[in-house]
N, C-alpha and C positions, 0 to 999 in steps of 0.2 A: 504493500500500500504506500502511497505517496506520504510524505511526512508532514507536510502542511497542504493547505488547500493551492492546487496548482492554478495556472490560467488555464484558458482554453487552447492559447498556443501551445502550452507545455503537454497538455493533453495529447493533442495533434502530434506533437514529437514524439511522445512514447508510443503513439499508435503506429506510427512510421518505424520507429526503432523495432518494434516487436516483429512486425511483419517483415522487415528487411533482414533482421539478424537471423531469425528463424529460416526465412529463405536461405540465407547464406551458409548458414549451418548445414542445411540439408544437401548444399552442393557439395560440402566437403565429405559429408555421408556417401553421397554418391561416389566421388572420387576414392573413398576408402574401399569401397566395394570394389571397384574396377581394379586397383592397385593390388587386392588381394587375390584378384583370378590369376591362375597360373598362365604363363606364356608358353604356347607351341612354337617354338623356333626350330626351323630347318638346320639341322647339324651339317654343315658343310664341310666339315672333316670326312664324311663319307665319301665324298667327290672321287677320292683317292681308290676307293675300291670300285668305282663303276668299270664294267667289262664292254665289250663291244657291241654287245647286244641290249646293253642297259640305257641307252639313249632313245628315248621316245620321240617319234615324228611331233613337231610342233607346228600350228598353223597360227602364225601371228597376223591378225586382221588389223588394218591400219584406217580407221574412218577418218576422213578428211573432207574440208568444205571451205572453200575459197582462201587456200593456204598460200602462203608465200612459198615459192622454190626454194628458197634458202633456208626457211624452217624445215622443210622435208629433209633437204639434203643433210642437214645437222642430224636429224633423227635417224636418217638411213646409214648415216657414217657411224654412229654408235651401234647400230644394229650388224653393219658390216665388220664390226670388231668383236663381234662375240667369241667365245671360247666353246665351239658346239661343231661336231661335224656337219659340214655345209649340205649333205645330202639328207640331214635330218630336220630340216626347218624349211618352213616357207612362208614368205612376207607378202600379204595381199593386200594392196590398198584398195579401199572401198568407197571411192568418190560416187556422187550422184550422176547420172546420167547426163543431166543439164549442166552440170558445172565444167564448161568447157576449159576454162583457163586452168583450173587445177589437173584436168585430165591432159592437157598439153604438157603442162610442168612435168608430172608423172612419167609420160612417154619419155619425155627429154632424159629424166633421171635414170630409166630404163639401160640407157647407155653407160651410165656410172655405175650401177648396181645389179649385176646380172640377176641378185635372186629376186628381184623386185616383180611382182605381177600384178595386174589391175584388172578388178571386178567393177564395171560400172553398173551402178543401182537403178535400175528402171523405176518409172512410176508403177503403184500397185495395181493399174489396170493391165498391166503386160502380163501375157500369158504365162512367165517363166515364174511368177509368185506362185502358179499353182500348186508347187511343190510345198509352200509354206501351209496353203489353206489345208492341204490333204493331211498333212503332219498333224495340224493342230486338230482338225476333225476327229483324229484318231487318238488324240491325247488330252485325257480331262485335266491333267497337271496345268494346260494353258487355259486357266480358269476364265479369264477375260474374254477369250473366243467363244465360250459356251453359255456364259451367264453376263447378265448386266446390261445397262443400257446400250452397250457398245459391242454386244455379242454378235459374231460374224460380219463385223464392220472391216471392210477391206480397205478403208481410207485411211491407212496408218498416217500419224503425223510424220513430218519430213525431219528427222532428226538422226543422231547417231544410233539411236536403238533399231530404227528401220533398216539402217545401212547393215548393222550386225546381223539382225534376223535374214534377211535376203541372202547375204554373203554365207552365213552359215550353212542354211539349207542346201544352197547350190553347191557347197563344197562338200557337205556330209557324204554324200553318195558317190563322190570321187572314187573310182576303182582304185586309184594309186595310192589311195591313203590306207594306212594298216587301222585295224579296228581301234586300237588303244591310242589314237592320236589324241594330243592336247589341244585346246584352246587358248590361245593369249591375245589380248588386244590392249593397244595403247592409244595415246592422244597424239595429234599433229606434233607437238613440242618435246613429246616424252624422249629423252634419251635413257637407253637402257644401260645396266652395268655389263661388264664384259661376262659375268659369271650367270646372267639372268636365264638362260636356257638351262645352264647347268643345274642352277638351283631347282629347276622344275623336275630336272631328271633324279635328282636326290629326294627332292621334297615329296614327289607322288609315290615314294615307297612307303611311306607313314601316313599321307594325308590324302584327301580327295580333292581339296581346293587350296591354292595357293596365292598368297597377295604379298607383293612387294610394296613397301612403302613409298612416300615421296620427299623430296626435299628440293626446296627453290634454287635454281642456281643464280638469280639475279637478286641477290639478297638486298643490296646496297643501291640500287639504281635510282630508287625513289623512296620518300618515305613510305608511301601507299605499298609499293612492293614490300618493302620490310615488315609493315603490318600483315601484310597477305602472306609473306611466306611464314609468319609466326604461327598461323593457323596450323601450317603443316608441322612445325617444329614440336608444337603441344600436343596434337592429336595424332598424327601419322608416327611421331617420332617417341611419343610417352604412353598413349592410352590404347592405340589400336589392337596391338599385339596382346591385350590382356582379353581381348573379344574372343579369342581362341579357347581360352579357359576350359581345356579339355573336352572340348565340346557340349560343355554346359550353358553355355549361353548364346543367344542369337546373336549372329556377326552380320554385319554389312560389308560390303565391298568397297575399293576406293576408286574404281570406275576407270582404271588402267594398271596394266602390270600386273595383271591377275593370271591364274592358269584353273582351268576347268577340264575335264575329261569331255571329250568331245561327245562319247556316248551318254555320259550324265546329262550335257546340254540337252541333246535330243530327248532323252527320257523324261527330262523335267520340265519342257516346254519351251526352251532358250529363252526370249526375252519378253518382258511385259512391254507393250509398245505405248501403253496409254497412261504413262506415269514421266513427269519431267526428267527426271534422272533414273537410269536403271540401276544404279548401285546398291540401295538398301535393299530392295524388294528381291532381287535376284539372290542375293546374299542369305537373306532370312527364309527364302523358298528351299534354297540347297541345305541350309541347316534342318529346317523342319523335316527334311526327307534323309536325315541321317549322315549327310556328308560333313565330315571333319576339315578343319582351316587350320592349316599351319603358315606362318610369315616368314616371307624372306627377308634379311636383314639388309642386303644390298639394295639401296633404293635407286628409284627412277629419279633422274634430274628433270624438272620440269620448269617452265617460264611462268612466274605470276603476274597478275595485271600489274601495270604502271601507276596506274590511275584510280582514284577512289571510286569514280563513277563505274569503271570496269569490272572492279572488285564486288560493287555492289549487285551490278548485273549478274555476275557469276553465283555470289552467294544467295541472292534471293530466288534462283532456280535450286539450289541444294535444299533450301528451306521448305520451297514448295513440294517437291520431290519427297523431302523425309514426311512432311504430313502425309501426303497421299499414300505412301508405303505403310504408313502405321494405323490407316484407317480400314477400308473394306477389305484389302489383300490380307490381312491377319485372320480374318474370319473367312475368307476362301480356302487359307492354308491350313485352316484347323488348329490355330493357335488357342491355346487355353488362355484363363484370365492370367495366370502366372507369367506365362510365356509372354504375352502382351505386355505386361509391366516390365518383364526383364528386355523386351524389345525399345520400350519406350526409354529405358534409362541410356540407350545409345544416343538419344537425341537430346538427353538432359545437359551435357556440358554445353551445348549449342544455345538451348532455349534459356540457359542461366547467364549468358553474358551480360544482360541487363543487370542482374544481381549482382555481378562483381563490381560493376561500376558505381552501384549505389550502396550496396552493404559496407564497403569499408570507410566511404567518406561519413555515413551515419553514424558509425560504430567509433571511429575516430571523435566525431563531434560529442557524442556522448560521454565519452571519456572526459573531454576537455571541460563540458560542461560541469560535470560532476566534481571534477578534482579541482579546477580552478575557479567556475563561477557558481561551485555549491548548488548546482540544479536540485531539484525534487526527484531526481532518478534514483531510486533504490540501488542498494550495494549491489543485489544480484544482479541487476540490469549492467552495472559498470563490469562486473565479472564477465558476464556474458558476452559484452562487446570486447573484453581484453581476450577470452577466449578464441573469438573468430579472428581477431588481429594477429594472435600468436600461430594460429593455423594458417592464415594468409602468408606471413611471414615464412613460416616452414615450408609451405606449399612452393612459394616464388624460389626458395632456395634450390629445391630439387628440380625445379622447372627449369632456372637458369644454368643450372650445371648440365641438363640434358641438352638445352639451346646451344650452349656452347660447344659441346661435344660434336653435335651435327653442322655446326657452322664449318667443322674441318672437313665434312666430307665434300663441301664445294669451295673450299680455300684453303691454300696453303701459306696465305699472307697475314701474320699475326696482326698486322696494322689493320686488314679489311675486317677479320673475325671480331676485333675488339670494337671496330666502328659500329658494326652492326648490333653488339650488345648495349652499346650506348644508345642508339637509336630506338630500341626496344626495352628501354629503362621502364620502371615500374608506372611513372606517371604517364609515359606515351601508352603503355599496353591499356592503362586503365581509360585514357582517351578511346583506344581504337575499340575496347569492349563497349563504351557508349554508342560509339558510331555503328555497331554490330545491331542496333536495335533497329536500323533502318531497313537492311534486307530479312530482318526477323518478321518485322511488319508486311513488308511487301509481299515476301513468300507467303505469309499466312492469307494476305488478301489474293494473291494468286491461287493459292489451294481452294479457297471458298469460291472463286469464280471459275473455277476449272482452266485457268491459263497455263500458259507456259509449255505446250505441246509441242510447238515449232522450234528448232534449233536455233536458239538465239546465241551464236557462238562468242567466245572469246577472243579478243584479236592476239595474235600471236606476230610477233616481230623479230624472231630469230634472236632473242635477247641472249641466248646462251651458245652461239655460234664459237666465240673465242675459247670458251672453258672447254666446250666439248672436242673441238676441232684441233685444238692447239697442245692438246697433250695435259691440260691443267685440271681436268675432270676427275671426279671421284670414279671409284670401283673400275679401274681399268678401261672408262671411255676413251676411245680413240687413242690410247696408249698411256693414259695419265695415271697416277697413282700416287697423290701426295702423301707423305708420312702421315699426315693428321688423319687420314682416311684409313690408313693400314692400322692404325692405333683404335680407331672408332669401333671398325668393321667386326673385330674380335669381341666386342663388349656384350 
């Protein structure tokens, strides 16, 4: 109880304090849950024991849209440097048939990269889509085709998912592919590590699904890029691996750098075309059907947006896709109430961005008012705020330790790494978490309106060309292997 009669303003502050501090404590409880889950990491020391017959055939799909030729060249340069038998992988670019400039660029690039194939994705009115319709007719796992407002709707929205669906079913029946082939796909700007395919050969011995994490190569190109890269540092670099959890927690995919068994993709209905991003839903569908996830520690290097506007465009689509995936699809897949709650926990770190920005200032203000201004806040409230502040400082300490390690994956320059850490100081990050409320709101509104089905691409400008092609990049990309990466990769 309050010691004396408080003013209305003090009552309001108490209400705000209780709400924010309770929510903030819940975010730490969710974090504690994640970090107590085991991590299933692919043991790359087993690569030395691979025999000539232990290298599965891998089909890498490369969905592109209005891409710069230089961006694709950088990505393909990283693929050309992989440590894997060249007769055991295929790389298939999958542009839309009406994307004439990108197709022309790909045809030129075929002269530089002999492994590159191209499948042009036609409109869904084309007769070649019949393979998809027939497969979905026979497969109840493709629940979007059998039930709901869009049942048997062939007018699939023009985005990456549609390209993946078409190219997969066109390739699946290729008589030249062995039954045990693996499916992999990356984004236009993804630079893969040299051991990317090798990791699949090792990991598929123990797991059904594999996911490589991501790290941004253009950390310091702008303040916005530093913030956008921080998201991957915190989620991909720290929390994601705990979703493996010995198969006991529903997992999401990261949208690139993943491996599925081709037979599993076919058996489980491939990809849901009516969700803004395919990543969460396909991962949860594989999990619900008993497929275990393993994580590859060697990350893909990607290009994050340089401006806030581009970053918000990208993140609002993520948010819309998260909301979409956690609604009707969970019912269709037969998730129990407990499983649904576990799936929603994956979204909690993103949803709680605004709590991060509000909880700490309110807690700090409460302590100041109590100790300096002798406000009416009771002792337990001050202790509550002090607990949250202590947890916050402890969390930041572990967070920044991990961020520092991951900067070494893309930079051997001590100066550049320190400069990045300065950019993402706690005050800067608090501001970024506040800005995150914008894509959270827009993404929610997109979900409610059913928007976001057309591919609204994030512009790529080949920002990592020097990093990847000069030999400075991490995990053996185009010959690079800085000492900082060698140390980090074994952790």
